[in-house]
Legacy VTK file of the C-alpha trace (Angstrom):
# vtk DataFile Version 3.0
C-alpha trace
ASCII
DATASET POLYDATA
POINTS 118 float
0.000 0.000 0.000
1.242 3.531 -0.754
1.928 6.237 1.811
-0.304 9.301 1.395
-0.118 12.733 2.963
-3.299 13.888 4.671
-3.851 17.547 5.569
-6.566 19.125 7.698
-8.109 22.625 7.554
-5.886 23.770 10.447
-2.736 23.024 8.460
-1.664 19.855 10.237
-0.356 17.147 7.984
0.455 13.489 8.476
1.620 10.629 6.332
-0.295 7.400 6.529
-0.049 4.114 4.664
-3.572 3.442 3.403
-5.441 1.962 0.507
-6.396 4.128 -2.450
-10.062 4.010 -1.368
-9.495 6.136 1.779
-9.997 9.837 1.007
-10.195 11.318 4.526
-8.852 10.480 7.984
-9.311 12.148 11.372
-6.385 14.450 12.195
-4.451 13.159 15.232
-3.596 16.744 16.320
-6.998 18.445 16.269
-9.572 15.797 15.344
-10.747 17.554 12.158
-11.095 15.628 8.913
-7.777 15.452 7.039
-8.053 15.192 3.238
-5.694 13.076 1.164
-3.341 15.255 -0.911
-2.117 14.602 -4.400
1.334 13.029 -4.441
4.360 15.171 -5.198
6.499 13.679 -7.883
10.180 13.605 -7.103
12.630 14.756 -9.737
13.479 17.896 -11.625
10.611 19.966 -12.966
12.730 21.172 -15.856
14.904 19.091 -18.132
17.768 20.334 -20.241
19.656 18.492 -22.913
23.308 19.358 -23.406
24.094 19.690 -27.113
27.820 20.142 -26.872
29.471 18.755 -23.745
32.731 20.578 -24.519
31.253 24.083 -24.626
28.371 23.395 -22.229
25.725 24.769 -24.620
22.313 23.608 -23.499
19.435 22.915 -25.847
16.978 25.206 -24.052
19.247 28.251 -24.112
20.212 27.649 -27.740
16.613 27.167 -28.822
15.473 30.350 -27.077
18.082 32.373 -28.983
17.166 30.743 -32.295
13.459 31.442 -31.844
14.188 35.077 -30.961
16.369 35.455 -34.060
13.640 33.938 -36.247
11.018 36.241 -34.746
13.211 39.295 -35.313
13.973 38.250 -38.886
10.286 37.627 -39.670
9.243 40.929 -38.116
11.719 42.971 -40.137
11.426 41.055 -43.428
7.656 40.507 -43.515
5.789 42.666 -41.020
7.684 45.956 -41.396
7.192 46.151 -45.198
3.480 45.431 -44.584
3.284 48.237 -42.037
4.947 50.673 -44.441
2.802 49.685 -47.443
-0.463 49.659 -45.494
-0.682 53.448 -45.330
-2.010 53.267 -41.778
1.064 54.712 -40.083
2.364 58.243 -40.464
5.867 58.954 -41.721
6.804 60.199 -38.245
5.726 56.908 -36.651
7.644 54.881 -39.219
10.772 57.013 -38.685
10.506 56.703 -34.876
10.193 52.916 -35.056
13.070 52.667 -37.509
10.954 51.082 -40.227
12.075 53.616 -42.838
15.079 55.858 -43.350
14.939 59.201 -45.097
18.125 59.558 -47.143
19.879 62.903 -47.737
18.833 62.700 -51.382
15.161 62.655 -50.322
14.501 58.991 -51.033
12.784 56.781 -48.511
14.324 53.369 -47.793
12.364 50.603 -46.074
14.414 48.746 -43.470
14.165 44.964 -43.732
16.873 44.027 -41.231
16.786 44.298 -37.456
18.831 47.150 -35.979
21.422 44.690 -34.653
22.108 43.378 -38.192
22.507 46.768 -39.896
LINES 1 119
118 0 1 2 3 4 5 6 7 8 9 10 11 12 13 14 15 16 17 18 19 20 21 22 23 24 25 26 27 28 29 30 31 32 33 34 35 36 37 38 39 40 41 42 43 44 45 46 47 48 49 50 51 52 53 54 55 56 57 58 59 60 61 62 63 64 65 66 67 68 69 70 71 72 73 74 75 76 77 78 79 80 81 82 83 84 85 86 87 88 89 90 91 92 93 94 95 96 97 98 99 100 101 102 103 104 105 106 107 108 109 110 111 112 113 114 115 116 117
């Protein structure tokens, strides 16, 4: 039979070996009904896979960076040209956000690369 943790309304807890059919027990400290708690699983809540054991690069960290790079690339290559061509935004807004650049010659250039890649 498994050992379950039972907890009453007053915060007292006890572990008891019982069958799975028993849902409540009287609390030995105060006499109130103690309710069976869900078991806590032992082990790490987060797993990480090491890609390169020599450099210590972990899969989770590497994936997070890759997803961020993809999101930045998509934003600047797809969304920014849509914003500029939509006609919804003013020239001032587009200049402030860095979506367009006004050249000295008077031409307007649409930016399709993130600021870090320029």
